[in-house]
Each structure stands twice: as C-alpha cells, then as structure tokens.
C-alpha positions as CSV (number, residue, x, y, z in Angstrom):
1,M,0.0,0.0,0.0
2,L,1.6,3.2,-1.2
3,F,0.7,6.7,-0.3
4,D,1.4,10.2,-1.5
5,L,2.5,12.4,1.5
6,D,1.4,16.1,1.0
7,D,-2.3,16.6,1.2
8,T,-2.9,12.9,1.5
9,L,-1.4,11.9,4.8
10,M,-0.2,15.3,5.9
11,A,-2.5,18.4,5.9
12,H,-0.1,20.4,3.7
13,R,-2.5,23.0,2.4
14,E,-3.8,23.8,5.9
15,A,-0.2,24.2,7.1
16,V,0.6,26.5,4.2
17,D,-2.5,28.6,4.9
18,A,-1.5,28.9,8.6
19,G,2.2,29.6,7.8
20,I,1.6,32.3,5.2
21,A,-1.0,34.0,7.5
22,L,1.6,34.2,10.3
23,H,4.3,35.4,7.9
24,L,2.0,38.1,6.5
25,H,1.5,39.5,10.0
26,E,5.2,39.2,10.8
27,R,6.2,41.1,7.6
28,G,3.6,43.8,8.2
29,Y,2.0,43.3,4.8
30,V,-1.4,44.9,4.4
31,A,-3.4,42.3,2.4
32,D,-6.6,40.5,2.2
33,A,-5.9,37.1,3.8
34,A,-7.9,35.0,1.4
35,S,-6.3,36.7,-1.6
36,A,-2.8,36.3,-0.2
37,R,-3.4,32.6,0.5
38,A,-4.7,32.1,-3.1
39,L,-1.7,33.9,-4.5
40,W,0.8,31.8,-2.4
41,H,-0.9,28.6,-3.5
42,E,-0.8,29.6,-7.2
43,L,2.9,30.5,-6.9
44,E,3.7,27.2,-5.1
45,E,2.0,25.3,-7.8
46,R,3.7,27.1,-10.7
47,H,7.2,27.3,-9.3
48,Y,7.2,23.8,-7.8
49,H,6.3,22.3,-11.1
50,A,9.1,24.3,-12.7
51,Y,11.4,22.6,-10.2
52,L,9.9,19.2,-11.1
53,A,10.4,20.0,-14.8
54,G,14.1,20.8,-14.1
55,S,13.9,24.5,-15.0
56,L,14.5,25.6,-11.4
57,S,16.5,24.1,-8.5
58,F,14.7,23.2,-5.3
59,E,16.1,26.3,-3.6
60,G,15.5,28.3,-6.7
61,Q,11.8,27.6,-6.8
62,R,11.5,28.6,-3.1
63,R,13.3,32.0,-3.7
64,A,11.3,32.6,-6.9
65,R,8.0,32.2,-4.9
66,A,9.2,34.4,-2.1
67,A,10.3,37.2,-4.5
68,E,7.2,37.2,-6.5
69,F,4.9,37.1,-3.5
70,A,6.8,39.9,-1.7
71,L,6.8,42.1,-4.9
72,A,3.0,41.7,-5.1
73,H,2.9,43.2,-1.6
74,G,5.3,46.1,-2.3
75,E,8.6,44.6,-1.2
76,T,11.5,44.0,-3.6
77,L,13.9,41.2,-2.6
78,D,17.2,40.2,-4.0
79,D,18.2,36.6,-4.3
80,A,19.7,36.4,-0.8
81,D,16.8,38.3,0.8
82,A,14.3,36.0,-0.9
83,G,16.1,33.0,0.5
84,A,15.9,34.5,4.0
85,W,12.3,35.4,3.5
86,F,11.4,31.9,2.5
87,D,13.4,30.4,5.4
88,R,11.4,32.5,7.9
89,Y,8.1,31.6,6.2
90,F,9.1,27.9,6.3
91,E,9.6,28.1,10.1
92,R,5.9,29.2,10.4
93,Y,4.8,26.5,7.9
94,R,6.7,23.8,9.7
95,E,5.2,24.8,13.1
96,S,1.8,24.0,11.5
97,W,2.5,20.5,10.2
98,A,-0.1,18.0,11.2
99,L,-1.5,14.7,9.9
100,H,-5.0,14.5,8.5
101,V,-7.1,13.0,11.3
102,D,-8.0,10.0,9.2
103,A,-4.4,9.1,8.3
104,L,-3.4,6.8,11.2
105,P,-6.8,5.2,11.6
106,A,-6.8,4.3,7.9
107,M,-3.5,2.6,8.1
108,D,-4.6,0.7,11.2
109,A,-7.7,-0.4,9.4
110,I,-5.8,-1.5,6.3
111,E,-3.5,-3.7,8.5
112,R,-6.6,-5.4,9.9
113,V,-8.2,-6.2,6.6
114,L,-5.0,-7.0,4.7
115,P,-2.7,-8.9,7.1
116,G,0.9,-8.6,6.1
117,V,0.4,-5.4,4.1
118,R,3.5,-3.3,3.6
119,F,3.4,0.5,3.5
120,G,5.5,2.9,1.4
121,I,5.6,6.5,0.2
122,I,6.0,7.8,-3.3
123,T,6.4,11.6,-3.3
124,N,7.4,14.4,-5.7
125,G,10.1,16.2,-3.6
126,E,13.5,15.9,-2.0
127,L,14.1,12.8,0.0
128,D,15.6,14.4,3.1
129,F,12.9,17.0,3.2
130,Q,10.1,14.5,3.0
131,T,11.6,12.0,5.5
132,A,12.0,15.0,7.9
133,K,8.3,15.6,7.6
134,L,7.6,12.0,8.4
135,A,9.8,12.2,11.5
136,R,8.3,15.4,12.7
137,L,4.7,14.1,12.2
138,G,5.5,11.0,14.3
139,L,5.4,8.6,11.4
140,A,8.5,6.6,12.0
141,T,10.1,5.6,8.8
142,E,10.0,2.0,10.1
143,R,6.3,2.0,9.3
144,F,7.1,2.7,5.7
145,E,9.4,0.2,4.3
146,H,10.4,2.4,1.4
147,V,10.2,6.2,0.8
148,V,10.7,6.9,-2.9
149,A,11.2,10.6,-3.7
150,S,11.5,12.1,-7.2
151,G,14.4,14.3,-6.1
152,A,16.5,11.2,-5.4
153,E,15.4,9.3,-8.5
154,G,15.5,11.9,-11.2
155,V,12.0,11.2,-12.4
156,A,8.7,12.6,-11.0
157,K,5.1,11.4,-10.9
158,P,3.1,10.8,-13.1
159,D,6.0,9.1,-14.9
160,R,5.4,5.4,-14.5
161,R,9.1,4.8,-13.8
162,L,8.8,6.3,-10.3
163,F,6.0,3.9,-9.5
164,G,8.1,1.1,-11.0
165,I,11.1,2.0,-8.8
166,A,8.9,1.6,-5.7
167,I,7.5,-1.8,-6.7
168,E,11.0,-3.0,-7.6
169,R,12.2,-2.1,-4.1
170,F,9.4,-3.9,-2.4
171,A,9.8,-6.9,-4.7
172,A,13.5,-7.1,-3.7
173,D,12.4,-7.7,-0.1
174,A,9.5,-10.1,-0.8
175,P,7.1,-10.9,-3.7
176,V,4.5,-8.3,-4.5
177,S,1.1,-9.8,-5.2
178,G,-0.8,-6.5,-5.6
179,A,-0.2,-2.8,-5.1
180,A,-2.3,0.3,-4.7
181,Y,-1.5,4.0,-4.6
182,V,-3.6,6.8,-3.1
183,G,-3.0,10.5,-3.7
184,D,-4.9,13.7,-3.8
185,R,-4.0,14.6,-7.4
186,L,-6.1,12.9,-10.0
187,R,-3.7,12.9,-12.9
188,T,-0.4,13.0,-11.1
189,D,-1.2,10.4,-8.5
190,A,-4.2,8.2,-9.3
191,I,-4.1,8.1,-13.1
192,G,-0.3,7.9,-13.1
193,A,-0.4,4.9,-10.7
194,A,-3.1,3.1,-12.6
195,E,-1.3,3.6,-15.9
196,A,1.8,2.1,-14.2
197,G,-0.2,-1.1,-13.3
198,L,-1.2,-0.3,-9.7
199,V,-4.6,0.2,-8.3
200,G,-4.9,4.0,-8.6
201,V,-7.0,5.7,-5.9
202,W,-7.9,9.4,-6.0
203,L,-8.4,11.0,-2.6
204,N,-10.8,13.8,-3.6
205,R,-11.4,15.5,-0.2
206,S,-12.9,18.6,-1.7
207,G,-15.4,16.8,-3.9
208,E,-14.1,18.7,-7.0
209,H,-15.3,17.9,-10.5
210,P,-12.3,17.3,-12.8
211,A,-12.0,18.4,-16.3
212,E,-13.8,16.0,-18.7
213,T,-10.4,15.0,-20.3
214,D,-9.1,14.0,-16.8
215,A,-12.4,12.3,-15.9
216,A,-12.3,10.3,-19.1
217,A,-8.7,9.3,-18.5
218,A,-9.6,8.2,-15.0
219,R,-12.4,6.0,-16.2
220,A,-10.2,4.5,-18.9
221,A,-7.5,3.7,-16.3
222,G,-10.0,2.3,-13.8
223,V,-9.2,4.9,-11.1
224,L,-11.1,4.6,-7.8
225,E,-12.3,7.7,-6.0
226,I,-12.7,8.2,-2.3
227,R,-13.5,11.3,-0.2
228,T,-11.7,10.3,3.0
229,L,-9.0,7.8,3.9
230,A,-11.6,6.0,6.1
231,E,-13.0,4.6,2.8
232,L,-9.7,3.0,1.8
233,A,-9.6,-0.2,3.9
234,P,-13.0,-1.7,2.7
235,L,-12.2,-0.7,-0.9
236,L,-8.8,-2.4,-0.7
237,A,-10.3,-5.5,1.0
238,A,-12.7,-5.8,-2.0
239,R,-10.0,-5.1,-4.6
240,L,-6.9,-6.8,-3.2
241,G,-8.1,-9.0,-0.4
C-alpha cells in the first residue's frame, strides 16, 4: 500500500495557509488574507512544477516564490533576501505541520483487513525534506518500508518509472502480489499509478469535479475515487483481499 504524502497523509494545504498568515502578519503586509493565500498557492503550484520539470532548482523555486509574493505586496527582494524570507516563512509552515485526522486510523484499518500489508511513500520532492516531515509528524520511517522521492530518482510522478522503482524495491524484499497507490491529485497520482499497473485511488477530499479529459482518462485507467481515507480499507479489501 503506497501513499502520497502532502495533502494525502499530511495536511499540507492547511499548514501552508497557517504559515503564510503568520508570515504576512510578521512582515507587516497589508493584504486580504484570502487573496494572499490564493496567490501563495498559485505561486507554489507554478514554481514547484518548474522545479519538477528541471527548470528551477529546489532552492531556486523557493526563492522565486518568495520574491514574486513579496513584490505583489510592495517589497522587492534580491536573491539572498528571498532565501531568508522563505526560510522564515518555512519556520511558520513547519510549526503548522499535522497529519490529517484520518491518516493513522486508515493505516490501522488496512492492516486489519490486509494482514501482512506493507506500506510505502511515493512523493514528488526531496528525500531528506520528505523524510524529515515523516519524523516530525511522528510517522517513524520503520512503518514505511520504502520512501521513494522524485528528487533522489531523477523522475517525477506521473511518470510510470517512479512507481516502478517503488514496486521493484518492495519486490526485492518479498514478492508483491498486488499494489495500490492513493494520492490527492487525479492525474499526477491516481491516473499515473493506474497507468503504471497499480490500483490508482484518487483522494478527492474537496469533492471537486475534474475536467472532462481527466475524468475520461480516470475512467479508462480504472481509477477509484474516495473522499476520506476511512473509505480506503474496505475498498482495498474488496479489490486486493
């Protein structure tokens, strides 16, 4: 059983909202809180995908986000200042890290319905950064036999090769009779996993309606949809048990 981390197990978006609100206050920016959060999320999405595409370094995408957000609020930052700005924001973000309340109960339930199940993480990000999150969240890496991160492998979801790397590592320990992957992004996580031969599960917490092209791709790939992780154990019992 493989999981995405951010916005699947960890309440990333909520931590971002809390972190940027604290940072806005600390910087003395005069801004509508909702508009500021929306801008920060848009910048995160755009610049993080530039990092995944290889056009920005991990640190570069952080500084680019900080500089653009600050400029929108009347502050011009050079590269060094943007790095310091982001570091301070990150402290506020990290203070707000928390698991979704359904994460641990869901894993416990999966262990009950699928005895001998093994857990892993596949994440788009830097390995050290993501394992640090697991440690801070109280998710000992021993519970996850393998943590596969795009930054360490040179390939990112939805590329089937990243899912294949994870399966190969589990198979090196013991035979894999079935595998499922759950994540909050329909195309990147669920469709990507399904097209790589796993059971792809879309965790659609918000109940959003995807674009028809994505919905059609999900149907063709056999993607399963859930609204909470509490739905995962019975679904897996029916599909993999």
